[in-house]
C-alpha positions as CSV (number, residue, x, y, z in Angstrom):
1,X,126.2,50.9,35.6
2,X,124.2,48.8,33.2
3,X,122.4,46.9,35.9
4,X,121.2,50.1,37.5
5,X,119.9,51.4,34.2
6,X,118.0,48.1,33.7
7,X,116.5,48.4,37.2
8,X,115.3,52.0,36.4
9,X,113.7,50.8,33.2
10,X,111.8,48.1,35.0
11,X,110.8,50.5,37.8
12,X,109.4,53.0,35.2
13,X,107.9,50.5,32.8
14,X,104.9,49.3,34.9
15,X,103.7,52.8,35.9
16,X,104.1,54.1,32.3
17,X,102.0,51.2,30.9
18,X,99.4,51.8,33.7
19,X,99.3,55.5,32.9
20,X,98.9,54.9,29.2
21,X,96.1,52.4,29.7
22,X,94.2,54.5,32.3
23,X,94.7,57.7,30.3
24,X,93.4,55.9,27.2
25,X,90.4,54.6,29.1
26,X,89.7,58.1,30.4
27,X,90.0,59.6,26.9
28,X,87.8,56.8,25.5
29,X,85.1,57.4,28.1
30,X,85.1,61.2,28.0
31,X,85.5,61.7,24.3
32,X,84.2,58.4,22.8
33,X,87.5,57.7,21.0
34,X,88.4,54.1,20.0
35,X,90.6,52.3,22.6
36,X,93.6,52.0,20.3
37,X,93.5,55.7,19.2
38,X,92.9,56.9,22.8
39,X,95.8,54.9,24.2
40,X,98.1,56.0,21.3
41,X,97.2,59.7,21.9
42,X,98.1,59.4,25.6
43,X,101.3,57.5,24.9
44,X,102.4,60.0,22.3
45,X,101.6,62.9,24.7
46,X,103.6,61.2,27.4
47,X,106.5,60.6,25.0
48,X,106.6,64.3,23.9
49,X,106.5,65.5,27.5
50,X,109.3,63.2,28.4
51,X,111.4,64.3,25.5
52,X,110.8,67.9,26.4
53,X,111.9,67.2,30.1
54,X,108.6,68.5,31.5
55,X,109.3,66.6,34.7
56,X,111.9,69.2,35.6
57,X,109.1,71.9,35.9
58,X,107.5,69.8,38.6
59,X,110.5,69.4,40.8
60,X,109.7,72.5,42.9
61,X,106.0,71.4,43.2
62,X,107.1,67.9,44.3
63,X,109.5,69.4,46.9
64,X,106.7,71.5,48.3
65,X,104.4,68.5,48.6
66,X,107.2,66.6,50.4
67,X,107.5,69.4,52.9
68,X,103.8,69.9,53.6
69,X,102.7,66.2,53.3
70,X,103.7,64.9,56.7
71,X,102.1,67.7,58.8
72,X,98.9,67.4,56.8
73,X,99.0,63.6,57.3
74,X,99.3,64.1,61.0
75,X,96.3,66.5,61.2
76,X,94.2,64.1,59.0
77,X,95.1,61.3,61.5
78,X,93.9,63.3,64.4
79,X,90.7,64.3,62.6
80,X,90.0,60.7,61.7
81,X,90.5,59.7,65.4
82,X,88.1,62.4,66.5
83,X,85.4,61.3,64.0
84,X,85.8,57.6,65.1
85,X,85.0,58.7,68.6
86,X,81.8,60.4,67.4
87,X,83.1,64.0,67.9
88,X,82.1,66.7,65.3
89,X,84.7,67.8,62.8
90,X,86.9,70.4,64.3
């Protein structure tokens, strides 16, 4: 469906631009590259990884995070409540 494809493009566009900009800034800060060169390098790297379908390698890792995330979040919540009451970490 063309409308669905368009919505996916819009959903992916903002994070992709943000990743290119922040990756470019990181490369600029850490390596002293010019802004345009740094952003172009990060954008090209992202394009290559996208074409090679690197995201498929991460599916198992993301599934693992989805399984262990909620129990960890619950334990973090209990720990934060303990610390707000002034109790030592435990």
